[in-house]
VEXDREN-2710 file (C-alpha; in Angstrom, 1 decimal):
% VEXDREN-2710
k/r/px/py/pz
1/MET/16.8/38.0/21.3
2/GLN/19.4/39.1/23.8
3/THR/22.9/39.9/22.5
4/ILE/25.4/37.1/22.7
5/ASP/28.1/39.1/24.4
6/LYS/26.0/39.2/27.6
7/TYR/26.2/35.4/27.9
8/ILE/29.5/34.4/26.3
9/LYS/33.1/34.9/26.6
10/LEU/35.2/34.1/23.7
11/PRO/38.5/32.5/24.9
12/LYS/38.8/30.3/21.8
13/ASP/38.8/30.8/18.0
14/THR/36.2/28.0/17.7
15/THR/33.9/29.8/19.9
16/ILE/34.4/33.0/17.9
17/ASP/33.6/31.1/14.7
18/LEU/30.3/29.7/16.3
19/LYS/29.3/33.1/17.4
20/ASN/30.0/34.7/14.0
21/ASN/27.9/31.9/12.3
22/LEU/25.0/32.7/14.4
23/LEU/25.3/36.3/14.0
24/ILE/25.3/35.9/10.2
25/ALA/22.3/33.6/10.5
26/LEU/20.5/36.2/12.7
27/LYS/20.6/38.7/9.8
28/ASN/17.7/36.7/8.3
29/PRO/14.6/38.1/10.0
30/LYS/12.7/34.9/9.7
31/PHE/15.4/33.0/11.4
32/GLU/15.7/35.5/14.2
33/LYS/12.0/35.4/14.8
34/TYR/12.1/31.6/14.8
35/ILE/15.0/31.5/17.5
36/SER/13.2/34.0/19.5
37/GLN/10.1/31.8/19.6
38/LEU/12.1/28.8/20.7
39/ASN/13.5/30.8/23.6
40/ILE/16.9/29.0/23.3
41/PRO/19.9/30.6/25.0
42/ASP/22.4/32.1/22.6
43/ASP/25.3/30.0/23.8
44/LEU/23.2/26.9/23.0
45/ALA/21.9/28.2/19.7
46/MET/25.2/28.9/18.4
47/LYS/26.3/25.4/18.8
48/TYR/23.4/24.2/16.4
49/THR/23.2/27.1/13.9
50/SER/23.1/25.1/10.7
51/ARG/20.6/22.6/12.0
52/LEU/18.5/25.4/13.4
53/GLU/18.5/27.1/10.0
54/GLU/17.3/23.9/8.4
55/ALA/14.5/23.6/11.0
56/SER/13.7/27.2/10.5
57/GLU/13.3/26.8/6.8
58/GLU/11.1/23.7/7.1
59/PHE/9.0/25.6/9.8
60/TYR/8.3/28.5/7.3
61/ASN/7.7/25.9/4.5
62/CYS/4.9/24.5/6.8
63/GLN/3.3/28.0/7.3
64/ASN/2.6/28.2/3.6
65/CYS/1.6/24.6/2.8
66/LYS/-1.8/23.8/1.7
67/ALA/-1.6/20.1/1.2
68/ILE/0.9/17.2/1.7
69/GLU/1.4/17.0/-2.1
70/THR/3.0/20.3/-2.2
71/CYS/5.3/19.8/0.8
72/GLN/8.6/21.4/0.3
73/ASN/10.4/19.7/3.2
74/LYS/13.2/17.2/3.0
75/ILE/10.9/14.4/4.1
76/LYS/7.4/15.0/2.7
77/GLY/4.9/15.3/5.5
78/TYR/7.4/15.8/8.3
79/LEU/9.0/18.8/10.0
80/TYR/12.5/18.8/11.3
81/THR/12.1/20.0/14.8
82/PRO/14.4/21.0/17.7
83/VAL/13.7/19.9/21.3
84/LYS/15.5/21.4/24.2
85/ASP/17.0/18.8/26.6
86/ASN/18.8/20.5/29.4
87/ARG/22.0/22.0/27.8
88/LEU/21.4/20.2/24.6
89/LEU/19.2/20.3/21.5
90/THR/17.9/17.1/19.9
91/PHE/16.3/17.1/16.4
92/SER/13.6/14.8/15.1
93/TYR/11.1/14.6/12.3
94/ILE/7.6/15.2/13.4
95/ALA/4.6/14.4/11.2
96/CYS/2.6/17.5/10.2
97/PRO/-1.2/17.6/10.5
98/TYR/-1.6/16.6/6.8
99/GLU/0.6/13.5/7.2
100/ILE/-1.1/12.6/10.6
101/LYS/-4.4/12.7/8.7
102/ARG/-3.0/10.7/5.8
103/LEU/-1.6/8.0/8.1
104/LYS/-4.9/7.7/9.9
105/ASN/-6.8/7.4/6.6
106/ASN/-4.5/4.7/5.4
107/ALA/-4.1/2.8/8.6
108/TYR/-6.3/0.0/6.9
109/GLN/-3.5/-0.8/4.6
110/LYS/-1.8/-2.9/7.3
111/TYR/-4.6/-5.5/6.6
112/LEU/-3.5/-5.7/2.9
113/TYR/-0.9/-8.0/1.4
114/LEU/0.1/-7.2/-2.2
115/TYR/2.4/-9.5/-4.3
116/ASN/3.5/-8.0/-7.5
117/ILE/0.3/-5.9/-7.6
118/PRO/0.6/-2.1/-8.5
119/THR/0.9/-0.1/-5.3
120/GLU/-1.9/2.3/-6.4
121/MET/-4.2/-0.7/-5.7
122/LYS/-3.9/0.2/-2.1
123/TYR/-5.9/3.3/-2.7
124/ALA/-8.5/1.8/-5.0
125/SER/-12.0/3.0/-4.0
126/PHE/-15.5/2.6/-5.3
127/LYS/-15.9/6.4/-5.5
128/ASN/-13.2/6.6/-8.0
129/ILE/-14.5/4.0/-10.3
130/TYR/-15.5/5.2/-13.8
131/LYS/-19.3/6.0/-13.6
132/ASP/-19.7/6.2/-17.3
133/ASP/-19.6/2.3/-17.9
134/LYS/-22.9/0.6/-17.0
135/LYS/-21.3/-2.8/-17.4
136/ARG/-19.7/-2.3/-14.1
137/ILE/-23.0/-1.8/-12.2
138/PRO/-23.9/-5.5/-11.7
139/ILE/-20.4/-6.1/-10.3
140/ILE/-20.6/-3.1/-7.9
141/LYS/-24.0/-4.1/-6.8
142/TYR/-22.7/-7.7/-5.9
143/PHE/-19.8/-6.3/-4.1
144/THR/-22.0/-4.0/-2.1
145/GLU/-24.1/-7.1/-1.1
146/PHE/-20.9/-9.0/-0.5
147/ILE/-19.7/-6.6/2.1
148/ALA/-22.9/-6.6/4.0
149/ASP/-23.2/-10.5/3.8
150/TYR/-19.5/-10.9/4.8
151/LEU/-19.8/-8.6/7.8
152/ASN/-22.9/-10.5/9.0
153/ASP/-21.2/-13.9/8.7
154/LYS/-23.2/-15.1/5.7
155/GLU/-20.3/-16.7/3.8
156/PRO/-20.8/-15.1/0.4
157/LYS/-19.0/-16.4/-2.7
158/GLY/-16.1/-14.6/-4.3
159/VAL/-16.0/-13.6/-8.0
160/TYR/-14.4/-14.9/-11.2
161/LEU/-14.1/-11.7/-13.1
162/HIS/-13.0/-12.2/-16.7
163/GLY/-12.9/-9.9/-19.7
164/SER/-11.0/-7.6/-21.8
165/PHE/-7.4/-6.3/-21.0
166/GLY/-7.3/-3.1/-19.1
167/SER/-11.0/-2.9/-18.3
168/GLY/-10.3/-2.4/-14.6
169/LYS/-11.0/-5.8/-13.2
170/THR/-8.2/-5.8/-10.6
171/TYR/-9.2/-2.3/-9.5
172/LEU/-12.8/-3.3/-8.8
173/ILE/-11.7/-6.1/-6.6
174/ALA/-9.1/-4.0/-4.9
175/ALA/-11.6/-1.4/-4.1
176/LEU/-13.6/-4.2/-2.4
177/PHE/-10.8/-5.4/-0.4
178/ASN/-9.9/-1.9/0.7
179/GLU/-13.4/-1.4/2.0
180/LEU/-13.1/-4.6/4.1
181/ALA/-9.7/-3.8/5.2
182/LYS/-11.2/-0.7/6.9
183/LYS/-13.3/-3.2/8.9
184/ASN/-10.0/-5.1/9.9
185/VAL/-10.4/-7.8/7.4
186/ASP/-7.1/-9.4/6.1
187/SER/-6.7/-9.8/2.4
188/ALA/-4.1/-10.8/-0.1
189/MET/-3.9/-9.6/-3.8
190/VAL/-1.4/-11.8/-5.7
191/TYR/-0.4/-11.5/-9.3
192/PHE/-0.5/-15.3/-9.8
193/PRO/2.0/-15.9/-12.6
194/GLU/4.8/-14.2/-10.8
195/PHE/3.8/-15.7/-7.4
196/LEU/4.2/-19.3/-9.0
197/ARG/7.6/-18.3/-10.2
198/HIS/8.6/-17.0/-6.8
199/LEU/7.3/-20.1/-5.0
200/LYS/9.4/-22.4/-7.3
201/SER/12.5/-20.6/-6.6
202/SER/12.1/-20.3/-2.8
203/PHE/12.0/-23.8/-1.5
204/ASN/14.9/-23.3/0.7
205/ASP/13.7/-19.9/1.9
206/ASP/10.2/-18.8/2.9
207/PHE/8.1/-21.1/0.6
208/GLU/5.9/-22.5/3.4
209/GLU/5.3/-19.1/5.0
210/LYS/4.2/-17.5/1.7
211/PHE/2.1/-20.5/0.6
212/ASN/0.3/-20.8/3.9
213/THR/-0.4/-17.0/3.9
214/ILE/-2.2/-17.2/0.6
215/ARG/-3.9/-20.3/1.4
216/THR/-5.4/-19.2/4.7
217/VAL/-5.9/-15.4/4.3
218/ALA/-9.5/-14.2/4.9
219/LEU/-9.9/-12.8/1.3
220/LEU/-7.8/-13.7/-1.7
221/LEU/-7.4/-12.3/-5.1
222/LEU/-5.6/-14.5/-7.7
223/ASP/-4.9/-11.9/-10.3
224/ASP/-4.5/-12.7/-14.1
225/ILE/-5.0/-16.4/-13.6
226/GLY/-4.6/-18.1/-17.0
227/SER/-1.6/-16.1/-18.2
228/GLU/0.9/-18.3/-16.3
229/ASN/2.8/-21.0/-18.1
230/VAL/0.9/-24.2/-17.0
231/THR/2.9/-26.9/-15.3
232/ALA/1.7/-30.0/-13.4
233/TRP/3.6/-28.6/-10.3
234/GLY/1.8/-25.2/-10.5
235/ARG/-1.5/-26.6/-11.2
236/ASP/-1.6/-29.7/-9.0
237/GLU/0.8/-28.8/-6.1
238/ILE/0.0/-25.1/-5.6
239/LEU/-3.3/-23.9/-7.2
240/GLY/-5.2/-27.1/-6.5
241/PRO/-4.4/-27.3/-2.8
242/ILE/-4.9/-23.5/-2.3
243/LEU/-8.4/-23.8/-3.8
244/GLN/-9.3/-27.0/-2.0
245/TYR/-8.4/-25.5/1.4
246/ARG/-10.3/-22.4/0.8
247/MET/-13.3/-24.3/-0.4
248/GLU/-13.3/-26.5/2.7
249/HIS/-13.0/-23.5/4.9
250/ASN/-15.5/-21.2/3.2
251/LEU/-12.9/-18.6/2.5
252/PRO/-13.9/-16.1/-0.2
253/THR/-11.7/-16.3/-3.2
254/PHE/-11.5/-13.9/-6.2
255/PHE/-10.0/-14.3/-9.5
256/THR/-9.2/-12.0/-12.5
257/SER/-8.6/-13.3/-16.0
258/ASN/-8.7/-12.5/-19.7
259/LEU/-10.1/-16.0/-20.2
260/THR/-13.6/-17.3/-19.8
261/LEU/-13.9/-20.4/-17.5
262/GLU/-14.1/-22.6/-20.5
263/GLU/-10.9/-21.1/-22.0
264/LEU/-9.3/-21.5/-18.6
265/GLU/-10.1/-25.1/-18.5
266/HIS/-8.5/-25.7/-21.9
267/HIS/-5.4/-23.6/-20.7
268/LEU/-5.1/-25.7/-17.5
269/GLY/-5.4/-29.0/-19.5
270/ASN/-2.6/-27.9/-21.6
271/THR/-1.7/-31.3/-23.2
272/LYS/-3.8/-33.9/-25.0
273/ASN/-3.2/-36.1/-22.1
274/THR/-6.6/-37.1/-20.7
275/VAL/-5.4/-37.0/-17.1
276/ASP/-4.2/-33.5/-17.6
277/GLN/-7.6/-32.5/-19.0
278/LEU/-9.3/-34.1/-16.1
279/LYS/-7.1/-32.2/-13.6
280/GLY/-7.8/-28.9/-15.3
281/ARG/-11.6/-29.7/-15.1
282/ARG/-11.3/-30.2/-11.4
283/ILE/-9.7/-26.9/-11.0
284/ILE/-12.5/-25.3/-12.7
285/GLU/-15.1/-27.0/-10.5
286/ARG/-13.3/-25.7/-7.5
287/ILE/-13.3/-22.1/-9.0
288/LYS/-17.0/-22.5/-9.5
289/GLN/-17.5/-23.6/-6.0
290/LEU/-15.7/-20.7/-4.6
291/SER/-17.0/-17.8/-6.9
292/LEU/-19.7/-16.4/-9.2
293/ASP/-18.8/-15.8/-12.8
294/PHE/-18.9/-12.2/-14.0
295/GLU/-17.7/-10.7/-17.3
296/LEU/-16.4/-7.3/-17.9
297/ILE/-15.8/-6.2/-21.4
298/SER/-14.9/-2.6/-21.5
299/GLU/-12.6/0.2/-22.9
300/ASN/-8.9/-0.3/-22.2
301/ARG/-8.3/2.3/-19.4
302/ARG/-4.5/1.7/-19.4
303/LYS/-3.9/3.5/-22.7
END
């Protein structure tokens, strides 16, 4: 790097301060090397010394980085980078190779809609499913067939997956949805009890938009159905119309529950009123039309 005195006259105290700040920074060999590589004139570099020091530090962080998980930069996966623009420097955050790869690998997630579902479900994968539980094999086998049939326009049924708490029911279906998202298939995973509560409080907001999104999406998971507080409104004005529409349009619909279909029918007909019992039975018939019944009793993996 050429000496500053060859380029700068120092008529003002502020200019002297800027020069001194740069000279102090240049005592760091790494920073001096970084500035030399950028080929920035000294009179320009001294105007941005502190920002260039930050960029230099992040640059050397990247040189020793082995994975995005160990990134030491201010914004994980991004490098603070200067760009020369005539007599100015502009700074921006540029994605590193690890982040570019991550973004590419996760591009499918734009096809996923999650409502009150843990974000880790976005990364659910068949390869990460516990292989020590043979009870999952029939479900995985059907899901493999489902993918092939769905992509060949054969209109396969969804699944009513019931069983013990924490057995991985939601994860299995999330893995299926993620595989199809990679084929540009839209899906929604909805924690049903909270979804009902939200809809009830959003009549003057975005009720129609959310309701229609769930009703018409290509693949739908109603998660933890049967754990909601049953009301005539939720059963007859929300759940019933969603299932009816999806049944009429052959839209695959999936369910997870801790209840069997028989127990769910009893839950939905929550009073001794004969009409309510009949309406609960009609919901079950729609679920049977939309899905195949699978049971998963397994170890609680959430412990």
